[in-house]
N, C-alpha and C positions, 0 to 999 in steps of 0.2 A: 698674540701678545704673550705676556708672561703668565703662563698657566701650567698646570700639571697635565701633561699629555698622556693619553691612555690608549689601550689597545683598540684598534678599529674592529667593528663587527659587520658593517654593511658593505655591499658591493655595488659598484657603479653600473648596474645593469638592471633590466627588468627582472621580476621574479622568475618568469619562465626561462629567460636566457641564462640566468644564474643557475637554476636547477638543472637544466639540460647540460650546461657546461661542466657541472660537477657530478653528472651522472646520478642525480637524485630523482627518484620517482615521485610523481605527484598526481593528484586528481582533485576535482572540484565537486562539491555538493551545494545545492541551493535549497532554500525554503525549509531549513531544519527548525523544528519547533523548539524555541527556548535556547538555541545555540548561538553564541556570539560570533559575528563575522570575524575572520582572521585566519591564522595558519596554525595547524596543530601537528606536532611531531608524533606520528603514529608508530607504536611499537608492536601492536597485535590486533587481530580482528576475531571476535567471538560471534558464533551463530545464535547463542542464547545468552541471557543475562545471569546465568547461574553462577559463574566464576568471576564475574566482573569485580565485585567488591574485594575479593581475595587478591586478584591480580593488581589492582590499584594499591591496595594496602602494602603489598610486597614492594612495589616501586617506591612508595613513600619511605619505606624503611631503608631503601638503598640511596636515599637522598634526593629523590625527585618529589619535592614537597607539593608541587603544583600538578602532579599527575591526576588524571581523571578519565572519564569516558564520555563518548558521544553515541547516541542511538539514532539510527536512520530508519524511520518507519517505512520508507519506500522499499527498502530491500531487506528489512528485518535483521540487519547486522549491527553489531556494537563495536566501537573502535576505542581502543585504549591509547591515550596519548601521554607522552612524557612531559610536555611543556606546551604552552600556548604563546603565540606571538601575534601582535596586531599587524606587524609588517612582514611581508614575505621574504625580503632580503635577510632579515634577522633570523628567520627560520632556516634559510639555506645555510647561513653561517654556523648555526647551531649543529646542523647535520654534518657539515664539513669538519667541525671540531670534535665530532662524536660526543656531543653534549659536554664539551670541555674535558674529554677523555673519560667520562663517567659511564659511557654506554657503548659497548663494542658489537652489539647485535644489529640485525637489519632494522631499518626505520625508513619511513617515507613521510611526505608532507601532504596533509589534507587541507585544501583551501575551502573555507565556508564563506559563501556570499549570499546576498539577498535574503538574509535571515534576520538576526537581531543586531542592531547597530552596536559598534564597539563601545563598551562601557555600560550597556543597557541590558545585558543578559547574563546567564550563567550557563556555561557549556557543560558543567559537571552535573548533568541532569539525572543520572542514574544513581548517584551516591549521596550519602549524607554530606551536606555542605559544610566546609570548614571555614574558619574565619578569613583565610586568605582568598577564598574563591567566592564568598558570598557577595552577590551583587544586587543592590537595590536599584530599581528603575528610577531614572531621573524624572522629575516633573517637567512638563513642557512649560516654557517661560519665554519671555521676550529676550532677545539678545541684549547684552549689556548696553545701556545708553548712558547719558551723562548724569542722570539723576542719582541721588544717594540710594545705595542698595543695602539691604539687610545682610549683615555678616554674622554668622554663628560662631561661637567660641569653639565648639566641637562638632564635627560632622562624621558620618560613617564613610570611611574612605573606600571607594570602589576599587576594583582591580585596576582600572585605568589610572586612577590617581596614585595607587601604590606603585605602578610601573613608572609613572612620571617622577615620583619621589626617588625611585631607584636610579633613574637617569640623572636626576639633579644631584644626588649624593656622589655620583661618579663624575660629575662636572660635564656631562653630555648635554649641554644647555640647549642646543638646537632641537634635539629630540624631546627633552623635557618640556620646553616651551610649547611645542606643538600639541603634546598630550594634555598639558594643563589647559590650553586654549580649548581643546575639544570638550573637556569636562565643564569648564566655566561657561561655555557658550550655551549649555543646556538650561541655565537658570540659576537662581540664587539658593536653591535648596542645599547645594553642596559648597556654598561660599563659606570659607573660613579665613581667618586672618593669616594662618599659616600657608594655605594653598594660594591665596591671592598674592601674598608676599613672595612666594617661591616663583609664581608665574612672572611677576614683575622683575624679580632678580634674574631669572633665566633670560628674559629678553634684554635686560640691562647688560649682563655679562656677554651676551651675543651682539651687543651694540645696536640693537633695534630699539632706538629711543622712543619712537612713536608708540609702539606697543608697551614698552616699559612705562611710559608716561600714563597710558590708559589705566593700567592696573595700580600703579602707585597712587593715582588720583582717586581710585575707589577706596584705597586704604585711608587716604587723607580725608575724604568726605565722611568716613565713618569714625576715624580715630583722632584726626586733627592733631592737636598738640600732644596727644598721648603717644604718637609715633616715636620710635627709637631714633636716636641721632643718625644711625646708619641709614634707616629708611628715609629720613628727611634729606640727608645728603644726596642719596641716589635719586630721590624725587626731584630735588633741585637741579641735579645734572640732567635728568631727563627733560626737565622744562627748558634748560639751555639747549639741549640737543634738538628740541623742536622749535627753537627760536622764541620761546616765551621768556625773555630776559627780565621783564619787569616783575612777573610773578616769581621767577627764580630768585631775584634779589630779596623779595619778601620772605621766601622760605629760608634763605641763608641767614636772615636775621633770627628766625626761630632756631635754626641750627646753632648759631653762635651763642644764643642764650642758653641752649641746652648744654653745650660743652663747657659753659662757664657757670653753670648753676651753683657750683661750690664757691664761686667768687662773689662776695657780698658787695663788691664795688660796682654798682649799676653803671656808673659813668664809664668804667673801663670796658664793660660789656657793650655799651652803646658805641664806644669809640671803635671797638673791633668790628662791629657790624657796619658802621658807617664807613670805616676804612676799606672794608671789602667792597662796598658799593662804589666808592670813589675809584678804586682800582679797576673794577669791572667797567665803569663808565669810561675810564681812560683807555682801556683796551678796545672797547667798542668804537671809540672815536679816533683810534690810531689811523694814521695815513698809510696808504699802500705804496711802499717804496721797494717792493720786490716784484720781479717778473717770474712767475711760476709756470711750469709746463708739465703736462701729463706725458709720461714717457712711452715710447713705442714698444718697449719690452713688456709692458704690463699685460696681464691676462685677465680672464674673468674670475680667476681665483685670487688668493692673497699673495701679494708681492710687497716686500717690506725689508727693513733693516739693511740698507746699503752701507758699505764701508769701503774706503779707499784701500786698494791693494798696493797700488803704486801710482805714479803720475798719469798713467794711461788706462787703468782698469779699476773696475768696481766689482766687489763681490756682494751678493744680496741673497735673501731667502725667498723662495717661491713655492707655492703649492700647485703650480701648473701641472696638469695631469699628463705627463709625458714619459713616465717610466714604466717598467714592467710591473710596478706595484700600483698601477693606476686605479685598481679597484679598492684601494684602501681609503678610508675616510676617518678624519679626526673628529670626535663627537662633540667637542666644544662648539664648533661652528659648521660641522658637516663639510669640511674642506679636505682635499687630499693632504697627505703628510708633506712636510716641508723638506726641501733639499737646498743646498747651496749652489748658486750659479755665478759665473764670472762673465762680465760684459765689458766691451771696450767703450771708452768715453770719446765723444765727439767734442773737441775743444770749442768749436764755434757755436754749435747748437745746444750744448750741454746735454744732449741726448745720450742714451746708452744703446748699443747695438751688438749683434752677433753673440747673443748670450748662449753659453754652453755649460753643461754640468761641470761642477768643480770636481776635485779628485775623488775617484772611487774609493780611496782609502778613508775618506772623510764621510761621504754620504752613506747612510744606511737606509733601511726600509722604514725607519721612524723619523722623528724630527731632527733636523740640523738647522740652526739659524744663528744670527747675531754673532758675527766673526770680527776679530780684530787682529792686526799684524804688528810685529815688532819693527823697530826702525830699520833693521837690516833685512827685513822681509824673510827671515829664516825661521821664525816661530809664529805660530798662530794659536789663538784661543777661540773657542766657539761653544755654543750651547747645544746640548743634545739630551734626549731622554736618558734616564738612568738605565742604560742598556749595555749588557755584556754579551754573553751568548744568547741571552733572552732578556725580555723586559723585566726589570725588578720593581717591586711594589712595596709600599709600607703596609701597616696593619689594616688600613682602611681600603686597601686595593688601589692606591694612587701611585702612579709612577712619576716621581719628581724629576725636575731638570737638574742637570749638572754641567759644569764647565769642564771642557776637555782641552788638552794642549797637544799640539803636533809640531814636529820640527821638520825642516826641509833637508832631505838628503839627495844631493844632485838636483834632478828636476822633479822629484816626487816627494810627497809628504808621507811621513811615517805614520804608523798606526797610532791613533790618538790615545792618550792616557788621561785619566781624570786628575784634577788638582786636589791636594790634600784637604782643603777646607770644604769640600763637598760633603753631603750626607744623604743617607737613604731616607731620612725623616723630614727633610725640608729641601727647598729648591735653591739653586744658585744659577745665575744666567746673565745674559746680556753683557759680556765682558768688554772692556774698553781700556786700552793701554794709553798712558800719557805719552807725549811726543818723544821723550827720552827712553821710554820702555821700562822705567823704574817703578811705576805704580800701575796697578791693575784695578780699575773701578768695575763694580758689578752690582747686580740686583739680587736680593735674597729675602726670604721670610724666616731666616734663622732666629733662634732664641735671642732676645735682646733687641729685636726690631721694634720700632716705634709705631709702625702701621702695618698694613697688609703686605706691602713689599717696600723695602728700604734700599737706599744706595749705600754701599760699603766700599772700602778700599783696602788693598794689601800692598805691601812693598814687595817688589820682585828682587830678591837678593842675587849677588853675583854668581853664586853656585846654582842658581835656578830654583832655590827654595823660596818660601814665602813667609812673611810676618803673619801675626794673628790679624784677622779681619777687624777693621775699625768702622763703626757706624759714622756716617758723615754728620749726624746730629740734627737737632731740631731746626736749624736754619734751612736745611735742605729737605729733610724728611718730615712727613706729616703722618696722621693716623690712617691715611688712605694709601694710594699707590704712587710710588716713584719708580720710574723705569727708564730703560734705554739711555744710559749715560754716554757722553762723548766729551772728552777733555782735550782742549787744544794747547794747554800750558798756561793760558791766561783766564779762560772761562770754562766753566762746566755747563754743558747743555744737557738737558734731560726732559723727560715727559712726566706729567703728574696730573692726577685728578683731585689732589688735595689742596693745592694752592688755587687762588681765585683765577678763574679762566672762563672761556667761552662755552665750555661743555665738553664732556668726554675727556680724553687726554689732551692737554695742551703742551706746547714746547716752551721751556723756560731756560733762562741763563743766570749764572751766578759768577761774579768776578772773584778770582782767587787772589788773596793777599798772603804773602809768605808769613807774616807775623800774625795777622788776624784771622786767617783762614778764609772760608767762603763767605761772601758778603750777601746782601739782600737779594732775594730771588726776584727776577723780573720776567714777566710774560712777554714773549716776542710779538704778540699782537697779530692782527690780520695783515696779509693773507696767509701767512704761515699757519696760523691757527684758525680753526673753524668751530662750528657747533658739534662736530663729530670728533673722532679720535685722530690726533696728529702726533707723530712720534718718530723715533729713530732719525733724528736730525744730525747731519754732518756738514762741515763747511771747510772749504779751502781758504785759508786766511789771506793768501796772496792775491786772489782775484775775487774773493767774497762770493764764490759760487759753490753750490753744494746740492744736497739731496735730502729729502725727508719722505715719510710715508703718511698716508691719510686714507680714511674711508669716506671722505666727504662726498656730497652729491656731485654728479657729473663724471664720476670715475668710470673705469672700465670693469672693475671687479670689486671683490670684497675689500681689499686694501690695495692701493696703488702707490707707486713711487713717483714723486714729483721732483723735477729739478728746480732750483731757484737761483736767481742772480740779484744781488743787491744793486739797485740802480742809483746812479748819481743823478742830480737834478737835471743835467743836460740829457740824460739817457731816457728819462721817463716820457714815453710817447703819449700823444693824445689818442684816446680810444675812439676811433671812428667807426667801429663795428656797429651797424644798425640795420634794422628792418623797418621799412616804411611803405605805406600804401594807401589806397583809397577803396572804400567799400561802396559798391553800387548795387542796384537791383538788376537781376539778370535779364528780365524781359524788357524793361523800359530803359535801362541805363541810367536811371535817376540816382543822384548821390544819396547816401544813407547816413545821416547824422544819428547820434545817440545809439549806435550799435556797439555791443560789448565785444572787444577783441582781447583774447587771452593768448599769452605766450607760454607754451608748454615745452618741457624738455623731452628727451627721447623716451622717457619712461611715463610720459603723460602727466607729470607733476607740474602744477601751475607755478610759473616763476613771476610773471607780471600780468597785469590787465589794465585796460584803459577804455574809455568811451570815445568813439569817433567824434571829431569836430563837426561844425556846421557844414563843412564841405566834404564830409565823409572820410577825412584823412586821419591817419594814426602813425605813430613812430615809436619804436622801441630802441633805445640807445644803450651804450655801454655794455654791449654783449660780447661774449667770447667769440674769437675769430675761428673760422673753419669749423663751425659747430652746427649740428642738425637741430632744428626746432620744429614745433608744430604750431601753426596759427589756427586758433579756433574762434570763429565769429558767430555770435548769437544775437538774435533779435526776435521779439514776439511776432508770430504769424509767418515766420520764415524758417526754412530748413537750416539747421546748424551746418556751417561750412568748416571743414578741417583741411588744411593745406600744409604739406611738409615743405620746409624751406631750410637752406643752409646759409650761414653767414660766410662772407669772404673777409680776408685780412684787411683791416683798415679801409673798408668800403661800406657804403650804404646800399643795401639790396632793396630794390623796388619791386613791389608785388601788388597786383590788383585782385580784389576779392569781390565775387558776384554772388548775391544771395537769391535763392529761389523761393518764391511764395509756397507755403504749404498747400494751398489750393491747387497749385500747378502740378502737384503729384497725383491729382485725381484725373483720370483719363477715361474716355469712352471708346471701347473697342468692340465692334460688332454688336452695338447696342447694349453692352455690358459695362457698368462702371467698375473701374479697378484703381487700386493704389499702385502707382508705378514706382518701383525702386530699381536701383542697379541690380545686377545679377547677384543672387544669394548663393555663394559658393559653399560647398561642403568638401571636406577631404575625401579622397577616393574610398568608397566602401564604408564611410562613416556618416553619423547623423548628428554629432554635436555641433554647437554653434561656434564658428570661428570668430576671432576678433573683427575681421573685415566684414563678416556677415552681420555681426552685432551692430556695427556702425550704420548699416543700411536699415536694419530693423528698428534702430532708434529713431530714424526719420519717420518710419511708418507709425511708431508710437506717438511721435509729435503730432502727426496728422490726426490720429484718433483722439488725442487729448484736445486738439483744437475743435474737433467735432464730436462732442460728448454723446451724441445720439447715434453715432455711426456703429453699425454692426457689420462684421466681415466674415468670410469663410476663407480658409486657406487650402490651396490645392498645390500639391507637389508632384513633379513629373521627372522621369528619367529618360535617357536615350534607350535605344533598342538593344544595346549590348548587354549580355548577361541573360539569365533565364527570366521569362515573363513573371513567374511567381516571386522570384527573389527581388526583381525590380519593384514590384508592387509592395512587397514587405519593406524594402529600403526606403522608398518614397513616403510610405505611410509613417515610418519612424521619423523621417526628416520633417514632415508636416507637423507632427506632434511636438517635436523638439522646438520648432519655430513657434508654435502656439504657447508652449511653456515659457519660452523666453519673453514673449510679449506680455504674458500675465505677470512675470516676475518684475516687469518695469512699471507695474501699477495699473494695468488695464483689467477691468472687471471680466472674469471668465465668461460671463453671460453675453459679452459683446463679441465673442468668437463663436459663431453658430456651429462650425465644424472645422476639422483639420484632417484632410483626407489625402492619401497618396494614390495616384492613378498609374504609377509605373510607366510603361511605354504605350499605354492605350490611347494617348491623345497627342501623338506626334504632330508637329506643325510643318514638317517637310517630308520628303520622300525617303528619309533615312531609316527604313524599317528592316534593314538587314539584307534586302534583295539587291541593293545597288551600293557601289563604293561611295563613301562620304568622307569628307575631310573632318578633322577634329573640330574645326570651327562650326561645321554644319551639325555635328553631334551635340556640340555645346548648346546650340539653340534649343534643343529638346530638354536639356537638364535645367529646369526652371522651377521657380515657385511663383504662384500668382495669388493675389489678394483681391478677392471679389467683394465688392461693396453690396451688401444685402439691404442695408437700411441706412439712411442719412439722418 
């Protein structure tokens, strides 16, 4: 979206891969007393502590304020470090940049693990502790729940929180949110209004409305009507973003009262609040007269800001990781940097295909996005970082956005030049030309803006110069964000989170009158708008087809581009996409009424649920066509059944679900009672619990909960490949990982008598290494067994 893009520091590789690729030496230490887990940039090693303080003091004078030392009692050595990082990739980047050019001598990375958890220790153990390195231990506490929590006005900021603040100030919201979450999950000793608000804001700006709602709700529970208007506004939007529209409307009443507190006319305040509620109700009740499709060119990254280049091609912005700069990441949302792509339009399907990189003269290693073309297609305007030979920043270290112009010479675009109304101190972006090319609309937070970002316009004069920027005024702009303009000569389309909408950014339109200017703003309603961000809307007036972007549920990535077609009454098809079936008992075939059937999306999020009828039947209607779903069927005393199924276009898909009794999972083998599950698989040479293994273990947990007196022991086995000692070690780790998972699901540890790995000592066939065996035969020996000791 419209943000200030900054320099990337992380690399899309593992720490080890990145270090080796950049020829950076590293090693690991474990179990260091009082030393915080993480990565330390080491500049020197001392055999005694005599000169440690002097060396560290010297580094601090050179500008390395966080320099310190680590002592390793195991080898008697002391390590001087320049800087500490909780993430390995960040440490690699620091070495590659030579500490941003401040250190030209040898250095290497020390990884500390299995010592003190991040945020709970002090690595500067040998020296007098400074204010920036002093770490108090967190108190153990329950993870945040829904109840009101105590918030302190002032707390001692740990190094973890200081680093989160640093990321937040630089608008690296993905990183900041993760660190704030780590700190807050430790309990309320370090809860403060500032920290919780920043955590909520970081999630809000990163469009994670579920987590934003969680922390704004903590603020509201503690401060209520004392919350600032900005907090209340964001809280209300996070409520919309999670589908809580009724409560959102109540919050908007409070918000409207706050922004009108200077107005003594109570009736006018109530009228404003009630008016907004009526508008929201009308939007929620709007009919669906559009057909929208998720496009094939979308990736798992951010794809947005489409613009017609001509009648057959569309140019758009994408963060898909396909360039030589694939290791770069933009810290607002941890996505690769944006480039412009051009794709061909399919007139019949409205899809885009054959996407290729736009001109090399335009794309750089930083952001390019939001393009617009003149009527003769010989001039283009687009958004880019404030970038010349290097990235430029303001006094706060922020690189703002600027609008650039390029002209077409022959078949190639010229080197772009910035427009004169740019500035190093504020951002301009999202340019959009009028159909005659005489006005250029854009977004900015320049002085004179009414809100966080406003829509402006300049006249494009015949000699290529521009008039002074004009703010579009209060009819269009609010005190919040207006973005992504598109003007077709009759209507201005734009996105905003300041006008009444469904949540996040919504798309709006305003009719233009030559005498009266822009008229009342109207929300386009569903399905163009959702409870997430919907933006960068463009439309072909001749056929009422166009494109927009959204990060709504069901997409392929962070932001996706959707096509839309305005349907006439005759064109609106009946949605016949449905999944129907009957639930029966596996062994008897009896019909199963009163079973709970849930419809989940590909991410496991529940979309719908229903109880089966007396004949065991169920049906889910009005579904998306050619879409993968999961049916989850639940009933007491039966094993949960999960079945993946895909809809067909305008067809009802029939499916039968058979439930197995929990007691049928108990079997007698060679006189020994066991709980029988499907094979519990582990990745090669690994012992962590995979998602497919977790599903099987959940069935075992259900059996144990059904029989509260049951006690089991876990036995894990391997095949004969590999050394005997290692196989025993690996199987024992797998047995204990299995035990830990079962306990994490609420089973009393005392109900698991033992968890033991036997390696290859108990093979069930002849595959002991002396005969040739197939992979299937070896697989039979790689098993976990659950022996019932007591019922």
